[in-house]
Backbone bond lengths (Angstrom), bond angles and torsions (degrees), N, CA, C in turn:
res aa  C-N    CA-C-N  psi(-1)  N-CA   C-N-CA  omega(-1)  CA-C   N-CA-C  phi
1 X - - - 1.439 - - 1.525 108.68 -
2 X 1.341 115.56 137.51 1.458 121.58 -178.58 1.523 110.69 -87.56
3 X 1.326 116.20 140.84 1.457 120.45 175.62 1.519 108.96 -73.51
4 X 1.318 116.14 142.93 1.460 118.40 177.29 1.522 108.65 -74.20
5 X 1.307 115.25 144.53 1.458 120.75 179.57 1.519 107.89 -89.67
6 X 1.305 115.41 118.65 1.455 119.29 178.79 1.516 109.75 -80.16
7 X 1.312 114.90 140.60 1.458 120.47 176.59 1.522 107.92 -70.41
8 X 1.354 117.63 138.43 1.460 118.91 179.95 1.527 110.41 -61.15
9 X 1.315 116.15 147.75 1.459 121.88 -179.78 1.522 108.83 -68.59
10 X 1.311 116.81 116.10 1.470 120.84 -178.06 1.527 112.15 -71.33
11 X 1.325 116.81 -14.36 1.453 121.05 178.55 1.512 112.98 -87.79
12 X 1.339 116.01 -0.33 1.461 120.10 -178.37 1.523 111.15 -125.48
13 X 1.317 114.61 149.57 1.462 122.33 174.59 1.535 107.63 -73.65
14 X 1.307 116.88 166.92 1.467 121.35 177.68 1.535 111.47 -59.56
15 X 1.327 117.06 -26.60 1.471 120.90 179.98 1.529 111.99 -79.89
16 X 1.332 117.64 -10.68 1.454 121.24 179.28 1.520 114.80 102.98
17 X 1.344 116.47 -11.01 1.468 118.77 178.09 1.531 109.63 -74.44
18 X 1.325 115.86 154.58 1.463 119.86 177.87 1.522 110.03 -71.58
19 X 1.335 116.60 134.90 1.464 120.46 -179.60 1.523 111.94 -63.00
20 X 1.335 116.69 -32.24 1.461 118.18 -178.07 1.522 112.45 -70.28
21 X 1.341 118.15 -11.00 1.458 121.64 176.43 1.530 112.75 -88.75
22 X 1.332 116.68 -3.31 1.466 120.85 -179.22 1.530 110.27 -71.09
23 X 1.321 115.66 154.97 1.459 120.68 175.45 1.520 107.98 -71.04
24 X 1.335 116.69 142.91 1.460 121.05 -178.76 1.523 108.72 -125.04
25 X 1.328 115.96 128.88 1.461 122.92 175.40 1.521 106.33 -119.24
26 X 1.318 116.95 132.48 1.461 120.99 -175.79 1.518 110.08 -112.04
27 X 1.343 115.14 133.75 1.461 122.01 174.03 1.519 107.34 -122.18
28 X 1.317 116.35 129.89 1.461 120.55 178.59 1.513 109.42 -115.29
29 X 1.326 115.31 130.71 1.456 120.43 170.38 1.523 106.29 -100.96
30 X 1.321 117.69 -169.34 1.463 119.89 -179.55 1.525 112.28 -67.74
31 X 1.329 117.26 -28.46 1.461 119.88 -175.51 1.520 114.58 -121.34
32 X 1.308 118.03 -19.74 1.453 120.59 -172.58 1.526 111.64 -129.60
33 X 1.321 113.30 166.73 1.465 120.55 176.75 1.523 107.45 -130.57
34 X 1.320 116.51 136.20 1.455 122.22 178.75 1.518 108.54 -120.54
35 X 1.333 116.03 130.90 1.450 121.41 177.05 1.516 107.59 -111.33
36 X 1.325 116.04 115.11 1.461 122.08 179.00 1.525 107.51 -96.81
37 X 1.318 116.47 120.15 1.461 122.44 -178.69 1.527 109.26 -106.66
38 X 1.333 115.83 142.15 1.462 120.48 176.34 1.524 108.38 -139.70
39 X 1.331 114.92 119.43 1.458 121.80 177.69 1.527 108.56 -79.49
40 X 1.331 116.32 159.79 1.467 120.55 178.27 1.526 111.87 -60.97
41 X 1.342 117.50 -25.50 1.464 120.40 -179.31 1.527 112.08 -78.03
42 X 1.347 117.19 -9.85 1.459 120.98 179.57 1.520 113.82 106.14
43 X 1.318 118.47 -10.85 1.458 121.39 178.24 1.519 109.21 -67.17
44 X 1.338 115.74 137.59 1.458 120.55 -179.39 1.523 109.85 -127.30
45 X 1.324 116.57 149.28 1.461 121.81 172.74 1.516 108.23 -151.94
46 X 1.324 115.28 157.86 1.459 121.51 -176.11 1.520 110.28 -124.66
47 X 1.311 115.76 139.49 1.459 121.96 173.16 1.521 107.95 -111.83
48 X 1.303 116.55 138.55 1.458 122.08 175.92 1.514 107.86 -111.50
49 X 1.307 116.12 128.49 1.466 120.54 178.64 1.518 109.43 -130.34
50 X 1.300 114.49 141.85 1.459 119.66 175.14 1.521 107.03 -76.28
51 X 1.312 116.78 133.17 1.453 120.14 179.63 1.526 110.49 -80.94
52 X 1.290 115.30 153.22 1.451 121.89 175.36 1.524 107.70 -80.60
53 X 1.312 116.30 137.68 1.458 120.89 179.09 1.528 108.84 -72.75
54 X 1.337 118.35 114.45 1.462 120.02 -177.95 1.526 113.33 -66.54
55 X 1.324 117.65 -15.53 1.461 120.87 179.11 1.531 111.73 -80.83
56 X 1.348 117.17 -15.47 1.460 121.08 179.17 1.521 109.85 -72.37
57 X 1.324 117.70 134.51 1.472 119.24 179.25 1.530 111.76 -68.38
58 X 1.322 115.79 148.72 1.457 122.57 178.60 1.524 106.96 -112.29
59 X 1.325 115.70 133.59 1.467 118.87 -179.42 1.526 110.76 -77.99
60 X 1.320 116.71 158.06 1.465 120.81 178.08 1.525 110.37 -64.71
61 X 1.340 117.32 -31.96 1.466 120.59 176.90 1.528 111.25 -63.24
62 X 1.344 116.88 -39.17 1.464 120.74 178.36 1.532 110.41 -65.50
63 X 1.303 117.30 -40.00 1.465 121.54 179.22 1.527 109.93 -64.48
64 X 1.324 116.96 -44.08 1.465 121.15 179.16 1.526 110.47 -62.34
65 X 1.332 117.02 -42.50 1.475 121.15 179.40 1.525 111.07 -61.46
66 X 1.319 117.35 -42.32 1.465 121.29 178.99 1.530 109.94 -62.70
67 X 1.313 117.19 -44.63 1.466 120.48 -179.93 1.530 111.36 -63.85
68 X 1.317 117.84 -39.45 1.465 120.99 177.91 1.528 110.87 -61.94
69 X 1.340 116.30 -45.41 1.467 120.15 -179.26 1.529 111.55 -66.15
70 X 1.321 116.92 -42.05 1.461 120.26 -179.47 1.520 111.68 -67.22
71 X 1.325 117.57 -33.84 1.464 120.79 179.59 1.528 111.13 -63.78
72 X 1.334 117.49 -31.56 1.466 121.98 -178.93 1.528 112.77 -88.19
73 X 1.334 117.68 -19.57 1.457 121.77 -171.33 1.519 112.32 -79.71
74 X 1.343 114.92 135.30 1.461 121.35 172.86 1.521 107.10 -129.03
75 X 1.307 117.37 117.33 1.454 120.71 -179.76 1.518 110.68 159.11
76 X 1.330 115.06 -170.62 1.462 120.86 -178.55 1.529 110.52 -87.37
77 X 1.311 116.01 165.97 1.464 121.37 177.05 1.528 109.70 -61.99
78 X 1.330 117.83 -39.99 1.467 121.27 179.27 1.527 110.51 -59.63
79 X 1.340 117.24 -41.25 1.461 120.84 178.05 1.518 110.73 -65.73
80 X 1.305 116.78 -39.35 1.461 121.71 179.73 1.527 110.48 -63.08
81 X 1.318 116.65 -44.74 1.466 120.40 -179.51 1.513 111.17 -68.57
82 X 1.320 117.21 -39.79 1.465 121.24 -179.15 1.519 111.53 -66.78
83 X 1.318 116.05 -35.61 1.458 121.89 -176.99 1.517 112.44 -59.72
84 X 1.313 118.39 -33.04 1.451 121.64 -176.05 1.522 112.41 -114.24
85 X 1.326 116.97 23.54 1.468 119.57 178.90 1.525 110.17 -70.95
86 X 1.340 117.63 147.89 1.455 121.57 -176.70 1.531 113.70 -72.87
87 X 1.315 118.58 -7.47 1.469 120.95 -176.58 1.485 113.31 -74.44
């Protein structure tokens, strides 16, 4: 009988460290945001995100929702951004 092949943990680097512990450098252009990640082992990867248009109005409901989520959140900014990434 063959052993099943487990899918690699997407939350971990190839070295076994957690991806959310990697260093994050952010570059913003006029329309996009790039997050450059670097693990302690030297592995690097980049995320591309579409930026929100700051000229677009934000509803009061959206502001309240953000405050509710932030009030409950405990962690780093990198963890906060990763938690709600579209990937």
